[in-house]
C-alpha positions in Angstrom: 106.5 47.3 52.9 108.5 50.6 53.9 106.9 53.8 52.9 109.0 56.4 51.1 107.9 59.9 50.5 109.4 60.2 46.9 107.9 56.9 45.8 104.4 57.9 47.1 104.6 61.3 45.3 105.9 59.5 42.0 103.0 57.1 42.3 100.5 59.9 42.4 102.2 61.8 39.5 102.0 58.5 37.4 98.4 58.0 38.2 97.4 61.5 37.2 99.9 62.7 34.8 100.2 65.8 36.9 103.2 67.0 38.9 102.5 70.1 40.9 101.4 69.6 44.5 101.1 73.3 45.2 102.6 74.7 48.2 105.4 72.6 49.7 103.8 73.0 53.1 102.1 69.6 52.9 105.4 67.7 52.6 106.5 68.0 56.3 103.2 66.3 57.3 103.7 63.7 54.7 107.2 63.0 56.0 106.1 62.7 59.5 103.2 60.5 58.5 105.6 58.1 56.7 108.2 58.1 59.6 105.5 57.1 62.0 104.1 54.4 59.9 107.6 53.0 59.2 108.7 53.1 63.0 105.7 53.1 65.2 102.5 51.5 63.6 103.5 47.8 63.4 101.4 47.6 60.3 100.2 44.2 59.1 99.6 43.5 55.4 96.1 44.9 55.4 97.3 48.0 57.4 100.1 48.6 54.7 97.6 48.4 52.0 95.0 50.7 53.7 97.6 53.3 54.5 99.2 53.2 51.0 95.7 53.8 49.5 94.9 56.5 52.0 98.1 58.4 51.4 98.0 57.9 47.6 94.6 59.2 47.3 95.2 62.3 49.3 98.2 63.0 47.0 96.2 62.3 43.9 93.5 64.7 45.2 95.9 67.3 46.0 97.4 67.2 42.5 94.0 67.4 40.7 92.8 70.3 42.8 96.0 72.3 42.1 95.6 71.6 38.5 91.9 72.7 38.4 92.8 75.9 40.0 95.4 76.4 37.3 92.8 75.7 34.6 90.2 77.9 36.2 91.8 80.6 38.5 88.3 82.3 38.7 87.4 79.6 41.3 89.4 81.6 43.9 87.0 84.5 43.6 84.1 82.2 45.2 83.2 83.3 48.7 82.6 80.5 51.3 79.6 81.6 53.4 79.8 80.9 57.3 80.7 78.2 57.8 78.7 76.7 60.7 81.0 74.2 62.3 79.7 71.4 64.4 82.4 70.5 67.2 82.5 68.7 70.4 84.2 65.6 71.8 83.8 62.7 69.6 80.8 60.5 70.3 78.9 63.4 71.7 76.2 63.5 69.0 78.2 65.5 66.6 77.3 63.2 63.7 73.5 63.4 64.5 73.6 67.1 64.9 75.5 67.4 61.6 73.1 65.3 59.8 70.2 67.3 61.1 71.7 70.5 59.8 72.8 69.0 56.5 69.2 68.3 55.8 68.3 72.0 55.7 68.5 73.1 52.1 69.8 76.4 52.9 73.3 74.6 53.8 75.9 73.2 51.6 77.6 70.2 53.3 80.6 68.1 52.5 79.2 64.8 51.4 81.0 61.4 51.7 81.3 60.8 48.1 82.8 64.2 47.1 85.1 64.2 50.2 86.8 61.0 48.8 87.1 62.3 45.3 86.8 66.2 45.0 87.6 66.5 41.3 86.0 67.0 38.9 84.1 69.4 40.9 80.4 68.4 41.2 77.8 70.0 39.0 74.4 71.0 40.4 72.4 69.4 37.6 74.1 65.9 38.1 75.1 66.1 41.7 72.7 63.3 42.7 73.6 61.0 39.8 77.3 61.4 39.9 79.1 58.1 39.4 81.3 58.7 42.5 78.1 58.1 44.7 77.8 54.4 43.5 81.6 54.0 44.1 81.2 55.3 47.6 78.2 53.1 48.2 80.2 50.0 47.1 82.9 51.0 49.5 80.3 51.2 52.4 78.9 47.8 51.4 82.5 46.4 51.5 83.3 47.8 54.7 80.2 46.5 56.4 81.0 43.1 55.0 84.6 43.0 56.3 84.2 45.0 59.6 80.5 44.5 60.7 80.9 46.1 64.0 81.3 49.4 62.3 77.7 49.6 61.3 76.7 50.2 65.0 79.6 52.6 65.5 79.3 55.1 62.6 76.5 55.8 60.2 77.8 56.0 56.7 75.8 57.0 53.6 77.4 58.2 50.3 75.4 61.3 50.1 75.2 62.1 53.8 77.5 64.8 55.4 80.7 63.6 56.5 83.6 64.9 58.5 85.9 67.4 56.7 89.1 65.4 57.8 89.9 64.3 54.2 90.2 67.9 53.2 92.8 68.2 56.1 94.5 65.0 55.2 95.5 66.6 51.8 97.8 68.6 53.9 98.9 65.5 56.1 98.0 67.4 59.2 94.9 65.4 60.5 94.0 63.2 63.4 92.6 60.7 60.8 95.9 58.9 60.8 96.0 58.6 64.6 92.5 57.3 64.6 93.3 54.3 62.3 97.0 53.4 63.5 99.1 53.8 66.4 101.4 56.8 65.4 102.3 58.6 68.8 105.4 60.6 67.3 103.0 61.9 64.4 100.5 62.7 67.1 102.9 64.6 69.3 104.0 66.7 66.4 100.4 67.2 65.1 99.4 68.8 68.5 102.1 71.5 68.1 102.3 72.1 64.3 101.2 75.2 62.3 97.7 74.6 61.0 97.1 77.9 59.0 97.9 76.5 55.6 95.9 73.4 56.3 92.8 75.6 56.7 93.7 77.8 53.8 93.8 74.7 51.5 90.6 73.5 53.3 88.9 76.7 52.1 90.2 76.3 48.6 88.6 72.8 48.4 85.2 74.3 49.6 85.5 76.9 46.8 86.0 74.4 44.2 83.1 72.2 45.5 80.6 75.1 45.6 81.8 76.5 42.2 79.1 74.8 40.1 77.1 73.4 42.9 75.6 75.8 45.4 74.5 76.8 48.0 77.4 78.6 49.4 76.6 78.7 53.1 78.4 75.8 54.5 78.0 73.5 57.3 80.8 71.3 58.4 81.9 69.1 61.2 84.7 67.3 62.9 85.8 67.1 66.6 89.4 67.8 65.7 88.8 71.5 64.9 88.8 72.2 68.7 92.6 71.8 68.6 93.1 74.6 66.1 90.4 77.2 66.4 92.7 80.1 66.0 93.9 78.9 62.6 90.4 77.9 61.6 89.1 81.4 62.3 92.0 83.0 60.4 90.8 81.2 57.4 87.1 81.6 58.2 86.5 84.8 60.1 82.7 84.5 60.1 82.8 81.0 61.4 80.2 80.0 64.2 80.2 76.8 66.2 77.6 74.3 67.4 79.3 72.7 70.4 77.7 69.4 71.5 78.3 68.3 75.2 78.1 64.8 76.9 79.7 63.1 79.9 83.4 62.7 79.0 83.5 59.4 80.9 80.9 58.0 78.4 82.8 59.7 75.5 86.1 58.2 76.2 84.7 54.7 76.5 83.0 55.1 73.2 86.1 56.7 71.5 88.6 54.1 72.6 86.3 51.3 71.7 86.0 52.6 68.2 89.7 53.4 67.7 90.7 50.1 69.2 88.6 48.3 66.7 89.7 50.2 63.7 93.3 50.0 64.6 92.9 46.2 64.8 92.4 45.9 61.2 95.9 47.4 60.4 98.0 45.9 63.1 98.1 42.8 65.4 99.4 44.9 68.3 97.0 45.7 71.1 97.7 48.5 73.3 94.4 49.1 74.9 95.7 50.8 78.0 98.1 53.0 76.2 95.3 53.9 74.0 93.1 54.9 76.8 95.8 57.2 78.4 96.6 58.7 74.9 93.0 59.5 74.1 92.2 61.0 77.5 95.3 63.2 77.3 94.4 64.3 73.7 90.8 65.2 74.1 91.5 67.0 77.4 93.9 69.1 75.6 91.3 69.7 72.7 88.8 70.9 75.2 91.4 73.0 77.1 92.2 74.8 73.9 88.6 75.3 72.7 87.6 76.5 76.1 90.6 79.0 76.0 89.7 80.1 72.5 86.1 80.9 73.6 87.3 82.9 76.6 89.4 85.1 74.3 86.9 85.5 71.5 83.7 85.4 73.4 80.4 83.4 73.4 79.0 85.1 70.4 80.3 82.4 68.0 79.0 79.6 70.1 75.8 77.7 70.7 75.9 74.8 73.2 73.9 71.5 72.5 73.2 68.9 75.2 73.6 65.4 73.9 70.5 64.5 76.2 68.4 67.2 74.5 69.5 66.2 71.2 68.4 62.6 71.8 65.2 63.4 73.3 64.0 66.3 71.2 66.2 66.8 68.1 63.9 69.1 66.3 63.2 71.3 69.2 66.9 71.4 69.9 67.9 72.3 66.5 65.3 75.1 66.3 66.7 76.7 69.5 70.2 76.4 68.2 69.0 78.2 65.0 67.4 81.1 67.0 70.7 81.6 68.9 72.7 81.6 65.7 70.2 84.1 64.1 69.2 81.5 61.5 65.7 80.8 60.0 64.3 77.4 60.5 61.8 77.1 57.7 58.9 74.9 57.3 60.7 73.0 54.5 63.7 72.6 56.7 61.7 71.3 59.5 60.1 68.7 57.2 63.3 67.4 55.9 65.0 67.4 59.3 62.0 65.6 60.9 62.2 62.9 58.1 65.9 62.3 58.6 65.5 62.1 62.5 62.6 59.6 62.2 64.7 57.4 59.8 67.8 57.4 62.0 66.6 56.9 65.6 69.3 56.0 68.3 70.3 52.4 68.1 68.6 51.6 64.8 71.8 50.3 63.4 72.6 48.1 66.3 74.2 48.5 69.7 77.6 49.9 70.5 78.9 48.5 73.8 82.0 49.7 75.5 83.6 49.8 79.0 86.3 52.3 80.2 87.8 49.6 82.3 88.9 47.9 79.0 91.3 50.9 78.5 92.7 51.3 82.0 90.4 54.2 82.8 87.7 54.8 85.4 84.8 57.3 85.2 86.2 59.3 88.3 89.6 59.5 86.6 88.1 60.8 83.4 85.7 63.2 85.1 88.6 64.6 87.1 90.7 65.4 84.2 87.6 67.2 82.6 86.5 68.9 85.9 86.7 72.4 84.4 84.7 71.3 81.4 82.2 69.8 83.6 81.7 72.8 85.8 81.2 75.0 82.7 78.9 73.1 80.5 75.8 70.8 80.7 77.6 67.6 80.0 76.1 64.9 82.4 74.2 62.8 80.0 
């Protein structure tokens, strides 16, 4: 199967009966994605099916979101509070930190089920009985059956907070594609492209999701925000960040192991050492950009969270972070966060093992690349 932009767009139009994708900004990213899939990814049959479904859903969601705004232009008057973004290198505890925050009822989080299908926008009265929850749960069961190692790598629950990469994927400017298939040309373009409209659309989706389903103070997460903090803050001037820290040598081994496994579903090609070099270069650049942003904008927006502290004392660590952000940690929040932490202890879903050497890297090599980062933050755990 060769992918064609026009055919993918026509398929989304046929599926929805809609024809307006909004700003043409998305189309360059779509074309870059398609070109990389056709020339670099070496997709097998399953890979072609997965990518066709991923792109098609992004286009369908984009059509439906644009149409919802046409029918209800008042949505644009919604005010997105915050947000508080959880960032940091992947595999540094960002998921656990995010889930702790998400269990605080003062926050609105992006849940897995609504990330995959944003429209119709959720209603407060039916948000926990929405049929899309069962659909997402079925997808998780199927994933666990087909790819059992994922259970130990990523905790997925239909109503749990998830990364906001699907929202960025609707503009086809997201590291989601690189995480599942080999697309070096797309990745090189992505690192240099203009992300401002990506975050503008991202904000539009949040407005739609909160419209009938508050609260409006948002918490979000994905490590990839570190690449584009200037564009993010242009869209969200009041944004603040919880930045999690961990030894990059352990991070890179875990990242590579996860991506290597996920890419194996879509291609029979094995480029483990190429993957190691790519991920080292990529995440070193993410940290460099984030550190540069922080130097220019100051520390006021940031609270640092140590992976070791998060594992040993999640409640105390979160309370300290709240104090530094000027947030109130209520007794209700404490109880819900405590319940989540007790039900999701480290290793409870199985053990994820990995070795840097499998990807042509050594701990000393990784730590040397991240020397400035290690000298600045507590990232030894």
